[in-house]
C-alpha positions in Angstrom: -15.7 4.5 52.4 -12.6 6.4 51.3 -12.5 9.1 48.8 -9.7 10.0 46.0 -8.0 13.1 46.4 -9.1 15.6 43.6 -5.6 16.9 42.8 -4.6 13.3 42.3 -7.2 12.6 39.9 -6.6 15.6 37.9 -2.7 14.8 37.6 -3.5 11.4 36.1 -6.1 12.5 33.7 -3.8 15.2 32.2 -0.8 13.2 32.1 0.1 9.8 30.5 -2.5 8.7 27.8 -1.6 5.2 26.3 -4.5 5.3 23.9 -4.2 8.7 22.7 -5.8 8.5 19.3 -3.3 10.8 17.5 -0.4 8.7 18.8 -2.1 5.5 17.8 -2.7 6.6 14.5 0.9 7.6 14.0 2.6 4.9 15.6 0.4 2.3 13.7 1.4 3.8 10.5 5.0 3.5 11.2 4.5 0.1 12.4 2.8 -0.6 9.3 6.0 0.8 7.3 8.3 -1.2 9.3 6.3 -4.4 8.6 6.0 -3.7 4.8 9.9 -2.6 4.4 10.5 -5.9 6.6 8.7 -8.3 4.2 10.1 -6.3 1.1 13.8 -6.8 2.3 13.5 -10.3 4.2 15.5 -12.0 1.6 18.3 -9.9 2.3 18.7 -11.1 5.7 20.7 -14.3 6.9 17.8 -16.6 7.1 19.2 -18.2 10.3 20.1 -15.6 12.8 24.0 -15.3 13.1 24.2 -14.4 16.7 25.7 -15.7 19.8 23.8 -16.5 23.2 23.5 -13.4 25.2 24.2 -11.2 22.4 20.8 -8.9 23.1 21.9 -7.7 26.8 25.0 -6.3 25.1 22.8 -4.1 22.9 20.0 -3.3 25.0 20.0 -1.6 28.6 19.8 -3.9 31.5 17.4 -2.1 33.5 14.0 -0.7 32.4 14.0 2.8 31.2 12.5 5.5 33.8 11.2 8.3 31.0 9.2 7.8 27.7 10.9 7.4 24.6 10.1 8.4 21.2 8.2 6.0 19.1 11.1 6.3 16.6 13.6 5.5 19.1 11.9 2.3 20.0 11.8 1.2 16.3 15.6 2.1 15.9 16.3 -0.1 18.9 14.1 -2.8 17.2 16.1 -2.8 14.1 19.4 -2.5 15.7 18.8 -5.0 18.5 16.1 -7.6 17.7 16.1 -8.0 13.9 19.7 -9.3 13.8 18.6 -12.1 16.3 15.7 -13.2 14.4 15.7 -16.3 12.5 13.4 -15.4 9.7 10.4 -17.5 9.3 9.1 -15.3 7.0 12.1 -15.7 4.6 11.2 -17.3 1.2 14.5 -19.5 1.9 13.2 -20.9 5.2 13.0 -24.7 4.7 13.3 -25.8 8.3 10.8 -27.6 10.7 7.5 -26.5 9.1 5.8 -23.7 7.3 4.7 -20.7 9.6 2.5 -18.9 6.8 0.9 -15.3 7.1 -1.0 -12.9 5.0 -2.1 -9.4 4.6 -5.8 -10.6 5.7 -4.5 -12.4 8.8 -2.3 -9.7 9.9 -5.2 -7.1 9.6 -7.6 -9.5 11.6 -4.8 -10.0 14.2 -4.3 -6.2 14.7 -8.0 -5.4 14.9 -8.7 -8.5 17.4 -5.8 -7.1 19.6 -7.4 -3.4 19.3 -10.9 -5.0 20.4 -9.2 -7.2 23.0 -12.2 -9.1 24.2 -11.7 -11.8 26.7 -14.1 -14.4 25.4 -14.6 -16.9 28.1 -18.3 -17.0 28.1 -20.5 -16.2 25.4 -21.8 -12.9 27.4 -18.5 -11.5 27.8 -18.2 -11.5 23.9 -21.2 -12.8 22.0 -19.6 -12.1 18.5 -16.3 -13.7 19.2 -17.7 -16.8 20.6 -20.3 -17.1 17.4 -17.6 -15.9 14.7 -15.4 -18.6 16.1 -18.1 -21.2 15.8 -19.0 -20.2 12.3 -15.4 -20.1 11.0 -14.8 -23.8 12.2 -18.0 -24.9 10.6 -16.7 -23.1 7.4 -13.3 -25.2 7.5 -15.2 -28.2 8.6 -17.1 -27.7 5.4 -14.5 -27.0 2.9 -12.3 -30.1 4.6 -15.6 -32.3 4.3 -15.7 -33.1 8.0 -18.8 -35.3 8.8 -21.9 -33.1 10.2 -21.4 -34.3 13.6 -18.3 -32.3 14.0 -20.2 -29.0 13.1 -21.9 -26.7 15.5 -25.4 -27.7 15.6 -25.3 -30.7 13.3 -25.9 -34.2 14.1 -25.2 -34.8 17.4 -23.6 -32.6 20.0 -20.2 -31.9 18.1 -18.4 -28.5 17.7 -15.2 -27.1 17.9 -13.0 -24.6 19.7 -9.8 -22.4 18.5 -6.7 -22.9 20.6 -3.1 -22.1 20.5 -1.5 -24.9 19.4 -2.1 -28.7 18.6 -0.2 -29.4 21.8 -3.2 -27.9 23.7 -5.6 -29.9 21.4 -3.7 -33.0 22.5 -3.9 -32.3 26.2 -7.4 -31.1 26.2 -8.6 -34.6 24.2 -6.2 -36.7 26.6 -7.9 -35.2 29.4 -11.4 -36.1 28.1 -10.3 -39.5 26.9 -8.8 -40.1 30.4 -12.0 -39.5 32.3 -14.1 -41.4 29.8 -11.6 -44.3 30.3 -11.9 -44.3 34.0 -15.9 -44.0 33.7 -15.5 -47.0 31.5 -13.2 -48.9 34.0 -16.4 -49.3 36.3 -16.4 -51.2 39.5 -16.0 -48.1 41.3 -12.2 -48.0 40.4 -12.4 -44.4 39.7 -9.0 -42.5 39.9 -7.4 -45.8 41.2 -7.5 -46.9 37.5 -5.3 -44.1 36.1 -2.2 -46.0 36.6 -3.4 -48.8 34.1 -4.5 -46.4 31.4 -2.4 -46.5 28.4 -2.0 -43.9 25.4 -0.7 -45.1 21.8 1.3 -43.0 18.8 3.9 -44.0 16.7 7.6 -43.1 17.1 7.0 -40.4 14.3 3.9 -38.9 16.5 5.0 -35.2 17.6 7.0 -35.2 20.7 4.4 -33.0 22.5 2.2 -36.2 22.5 4.5 -37.8 25.3 4.7 -34.5 27.2 0.9 -33.8 27.3 0.5 -37.4 28.3 2.5 -36.8 31.3 0.7 -33.7 32.2 -2.8 -35.5 32.0 -1.2 -38.1 34.5 -0.4 -41.3 32.4 2.1 -43.1 33.3 5.0 -42.4 30.9 5.9 -46.4 31.2 2.6 -46.8 29.8 2.8 -44.2 26.8 3.5 -46.6 23.7 5.4 -45.0 20.6 4.9 -48.0 18.3 7.8 -48.3 16.0 7.4 -47.7 12.2 9.2 -48.8 9.5 10.7 -47.7 6.1 8.4 -50.3 4.2 5.4 -48.2 5.5 6.7 -44.8 4.7 7.0 -44.5 8.4 3.3 -44.5 8.9 1.6 -46.2 12.0 0.6 -49.8 10.9 -2.8 -50.8 12.1 -1.6 -54.3 12.8 1.5 -53.5 14.9 -1.0 -51.1 16.8 -3.6 -53.9 17.5 -0.9 -56.0 18.7 0.2 -53.9 21.2 -3.4 -52.9 22.6 -3.9 -56.8 22.7 -1.0 -57.2 24.6 -2.1 -54.4 27.2 -5.5 -55.4 27.5 -4.5 -59.0 28.2 -2.2 -57.6 31.0 -5.0 -56.0 32.6 -4.3 -52.3 31.2 -7.0 -50.1 29.9 -6.2 -48.7 26.2 -7.5 -44.9 26.3 -6.4 -42.9 23.5 -4.5 -43.5 20.1 -3.5 -40.6 18.2 -3.2 -40.6 14.3 -1.2 -38.5 12.6 -1.6 -36.5 9.1 1.8 -35.5 8.3 4.3 -36.0 10.9 6.7 -33.3 11.7 9.9 -35.4 11.2 8.9 -37.1 8.0 5.5 -36.2 6.8 4.3 -39.7 7.3 0.4 -40.1 7.2 -1.1 -42.7 9.3 -4.0 -44.6 7.7 -7.1 -43.1 9.7 -9.7 -45.5 9.1 -8.2 -48.6 9.9 -6.3 -47.1 12.9 -9.6 -46.1 14.3 -11.2 -49.6 13.5 -8.6 -51.2 15.9 -9.0 -48.4 18.3 -12.9 -49.4 18.5 -12.2 -52.8 19.6 -10.9 -51.4 22.5 -13.1 -48.2 23.2 -10.2 -45.8 22.9 -10.5 -42.1 22.1 -9.2 -41.6 18.6 -7.6 -38.1 18.1 -6.4 -37.2 14.6 -3.6 -34.6 14.5 -3.7 -32.9 11.1 -1.9 -29.9 12.3 1.1 -30.2 9.4 -0.7 -31.5 6.6 -4.2 -31.6 7.3 -4.7 -28.1 5.3 -3.9 -29.7 2.1 -7.4 -31.6 2.5 -9.3 -28.8 1.6 -8.1 -29.7 -2.2 -10.4 -32.5 -3.3 -7.5 -34.5 -4.7 -5.6 -34.5 -1.0 -9.0 -35.3 0.9 -8.2 -39.1 1.0 -5.6 -38.5 3.4 -8.8 -37.8 6.1 -10.6 -41.2 5.0 -11.8 -42.7 8.0 -12.1 -39.5 10.4 -16.0 -40.3 10.6 -14.7 -42.7 13.0 -12.6 -40.4 15.1 -13.5 -38.6 18.4 -11.7 -35.4 17.5 -9.3 -33.6 14.9 -7.0 -30.9 15.1 -5.7 -28.8 12.2 -3.2 -25.7 12.7 -4.0 -23.1 10.2 -1.0 -21.0 11.1 1.0 -23.9 9.4 -0.2 -23.8 6.0 -3.4 -21.9 5.8 -2.0 -18.3 5.7 -3.2 -17.3 9.3 -0.4 -16.3 11.9 0.2 -17.7 15.2 -1.5 -18.9 17.1 -4.5 -20.6 15.8 -5.1 -24.3 16.1 -8.8 -25.7 15.3 -10.0 -28.7 17.5 -13.1 -30.3 16.6 -14.9 -33.0 18.6 -17.9 -35.2 17.6 -19.4 -34.6 21.1 -18.4 -31.7 23.2 -19.5 -33.3 26.6 -16.7 -35.2 27.6 -14.4 -31.9 26.9 -16.7 -30.0 29.2 -17.1 -32.6 31.7 -13.4 -32.6 32.2 -12.5 -28.9 31.6 -15.6 -26.7 32.8 -15.6 -24.0 35.7 -18.4 -22.5 37.4 -17.2 -19.5 39.5 -20.1 -17.4 40.7 -18.7 -14.2 39.1 -19.1 -16.0 35.6 -22.6 -17.0 36.1 -25.3 -15.5 33.7 -28.6 -16.2 32.3 -27.4 -17.3 28.6 -24.9 -19.7 29.9 -27.3 -21.2 32.2 -30.1 -21.5 29.7 -28.1 -24.2 28.0 -28.5 -22.4 24.3 -25.1 -21.0 24.3 -21.5 -22.6 24.6 -19.0 -21.0 26.8 -15.5 -21.4 25.0 -13.6 -21.7 28.5 -14.9 -25.0 29.1 -13.3 -26.7 25.9 -9.8 -25.6 26.9 -7.3 -25.7 29.7 -7.2 -21.9 30.6 -10.1 -19.6 31.2 -9.0 -16.4 29.4 -8.9 -16.6 25.7 -7.8 -14.4 22.7 -10.2 -13.2 19.8 -8.6 -15.8 17.3 -11.5 -16.4 15.3 -11.4 -12.9 13.7 -8.1 -13.4 11.6 -9.1 -17.0 10.4 -12.4 -15.5 9.3 -10.6 -12.7 7.6 -8.5 -15.2 5.7 -11.3 -17.1 4.7 -13.6 -14.4 3.7 -11.0 -12.2 1.9 -9.2 -15.1 -0.2 -12.2 -17.4 -0.4 -11.7 -21.5 -0.9 -10.3 -21.1 -4.5 -7.3 -18.9 -3.5 -6.5 -20.9 -0.5 -6.6 -24.3 -2.7 -4.3 -22.7 -5.2 -1.9 -21.8 -2.5 -1.8 -25.4 -1.1 -1.4 -26.7 -4.8 1.2 -24.1 -5.7 3.4 -25.3 -2.4 2.8 -28.8 -3.6 4.2 -28.2 -7.2 7.3 -26.7 -5.5 7.8 -29.6 -3.3 7.5 -32.0 -6.1 10.1 -30.0 -8.0 12.6 -30.7 -5.2 11.3 -34.2 -5.2 11.7 -35.1 -1.7 11.4 -33.9 1.7 14.0 -35.8 3.5 17.5 -36.6 1.5 21.3 -37.2 2.7 24.6 -37.5 1.1 24.8 -41.5 0.3 27.5 -43.3 2.0 30.5 -44.0 -0.3 33.6 -46.1 -0.4 32.7 -48.4 2.7 31.6 -45.6 4.7 29.3 -46.4 7.8 26.6 -44.8 9.1 28.3 -42.7 11.7 30.8 -41.3 9.1 27.7 -40.8 7.1 26.0 -39.0 9.6 28.9 -36.9 10.6 29.4 -35.9 6.7 25.5 -35.0 6.5 25.7 -33.0 9.8 28.7 -30.9 8.1 26.6 -30.3 5.1 23.5 -29.0 7.0 25.9 -26.7 8.8 27.3 -25.5 5.7 24.1 -24.8 4.3 22.9 -22.9 7.4 26.0 -20.8 8.1 25.7 -19.5 4.3 22.7 -17.5 5.5 21.2 -18.3 2.0 18.7 -20.9 3.4 17.8 -22.8 6.6 17.0 -26.5 6.8 17.0 -28.9 9.6 17.8 -32.7 10.2 16.0 -35.8 11.7 16.8 -39.3 12.2 14.8 -41.9 10.5 15.5 -45.5 11.4 19.2 -45.5 11.9 19.9 -42.7 9.3 20.5 -39.4 9.8 18.8 -37.0 7.1 18.3 -33.6 5.8 14.6 -32.2 6.0 13.5 -29.5 3.3 10.0 -28.4 3.9 8.4 -26.1 1.4 5.6 -23.8 2.2 6.4 -20.3 3.6 4.2 -17.7 2.0 6.7 -16.1 0.2 8.6 -18.7 -1.3 8.8 -19.2 -5.3 10.0 -21.8 -7.6 13.4 -19.8 -7.7 13.8 -20.1 -4.0 13.7 -23.9 -4.2 15.9 -23.7 -7.2 18.4 -21.5 -5.8 18.4 -23.8 -2.6 19.0 -26.8 -4.8 22.1 -25.0 -6.2 23.3 -24.2 -2.6 23.0 -27.7 -1.4 25.0 -29.0 -4.4 27.6 -26.6 -3.8 27.8 -27.3 -0.4 27.9 -31.2 -0.8 30.7 -30.4 -3.1 32.7 -28.7 -0.5 32.0 -31.6 1.8 32.9 -34.2 -0.6 36.1 -32.2 -1.4 37.0 -32.2 2.3 36.3 -35.8 3.2 38.7 -36.6 -0.1 41.1 -34.3 1.4 41.0 -35.7 4.9 41.1 -39.5 3.5 44.0 -38.6 1.2 46.0 -36.7 3.7 45.7 -39.7 6.4 46.8 -42.2 4.0 49.7 -40.4 2.8 51.1 -39.8 6.7 53.4 -42.5 6.2 54.7 -41.7 2.8 57.5 -39.3 1.7 56.1 -35.8 1.3 54.3 -35.3 -2.0 55.6 -33.4 -4.9 54.5 -29.6 -5.5 51.7 -30.5 -7.9 50.0 -32.9 -5.7 50.2 -30.3 -2.9 48.6 -27.9 -5.2 45.6 -30.4 -6.0 45.0 -31.0 -2.4 44.7 -27.2 -2.2 42.4 -26.8 -5.0 40.6 -29.4 -3.5 40.1 -27.9 -0.4 39.0 -24.6 -2.3 36.5 -26.7 -4.6 38.6 -25.3 -7.9 37.1 -26.2 -11.3 40.9 -27.6 -11.9 40.3 -30.3 -9.6 36.6 -31.3 -11.1 38.5 -31.4 -14.6 41.0 -34.0 -13.4 38.5 -35.9 -11.2 35.6 -38.1 -12.2 32.6 -36.0 -12.1 30.2 -36.6 -9.1 26.7 -37.4 -10.2 24.3 -35.5 -7.7 21.4 -37.7 -8.4 23.4 -40.4 -7.1 25.0 -39.1 -4.0 22.3 -36.9 -2.7 19.3 -39.2 -2.3 16.0 -39.2 -1.3 14.8 -41.3 1.9 13.7 -44.5 0.7 16.2 -44.6 -2.4 19.2 -45.8 -0.3 
């Protein structure tokens, strides 16, 4: 065998020290100061990044540096280059997509987990990481009042795992459902039956559902997105699902998987868990409850009804990083029987074999996920639950619900006026959204429900208070007025194109309309915003 040159070893030992303890302490203090200053002043930044694609390459060097840089210089470049290009999800005026909550306990937990840095693929690789993960999943299952069959060591062979996102939870359960359906197809068909498997969701189910189905090998033509209706508040209707499943079964296809959503991203629709699970049971299909968005609310007894019927589900996922004050990434997946997951996902290389794993007394979390390596996610979730307790977490949820009720509607739009068609109404609402977001004072997004383009207002960022919701409403009214005035000017100008030039006073009024001056409002019939800006379902 060869040997290491003594001089070479000495040069390395006396040089670069990436974990020098004095540097670690200093740089972490500087980083904490940066973070606290950021949160203190986050509402002074435009909520939506006001940059153009490629902006960062014009600020930072195109090639990696050779010599080391002082940490102060690194933080300076972070402030100068990265912060201006951030869309600030932590802003109290962030009302887009869904909340991405955070907390002091979560940040501290994530920091400690990163410092410990275990790769907890087996119990032996990090017993504490494995067992703490099981404990916090049971804690949260208790708060959600999930049946004992979903708890570790409860009735049956249930349990759970922490994953990155609900997309991964869907993929893992789809693979388990696929293999179970192939076994159920029987007759030695095996993989030959794969082209006949069908998965079901609604047209409001998260878009990752279709993507995960493709990855799991389902024929895209056999991924059913059942149409929803305003009359059912865009929830998946059991009767429509049964009709689709019966038609597929009659055609020789195999219903394999049903995704039930508690809080769709687009409209926060809640599918009826129990009745849908009952329909799925008629065909032996796996039932997965995607409660990533709204499931956190169910730790409050008054909202637990949204999970009624969950005892009939095969799996449930919930993302604490959306509403339970735990930073990305953190998604809980519970299954009432872990065996279908491990049979589909387990790996057993020689270099990972060990006594505890082979004894059958422990769970190796690598066998409940797609990858092998994994982060110590359980620590930050445990710190949130341990530091704040159920009472504070429930108060947090209730406070956000109160703010949402004050706004009175997640989806809304400017009503069509004066014979305006849906295409024109959509254009007007797109303009309204552009003006709101370009202001930098709030950030919102849109969706399309049925034929209607609507704006979404998602309350839940950690720093949001009632005053921020009130300020956003004033901004919406201000920009709605500008859009209405602009439409009025455009219509008036078009109608007057064939007429003689208008008198100077009329020109003045048109200019004032464009600028939104109060004189115009006094000379015109006042707009009633409660009529012009409507909640979905009221128009």
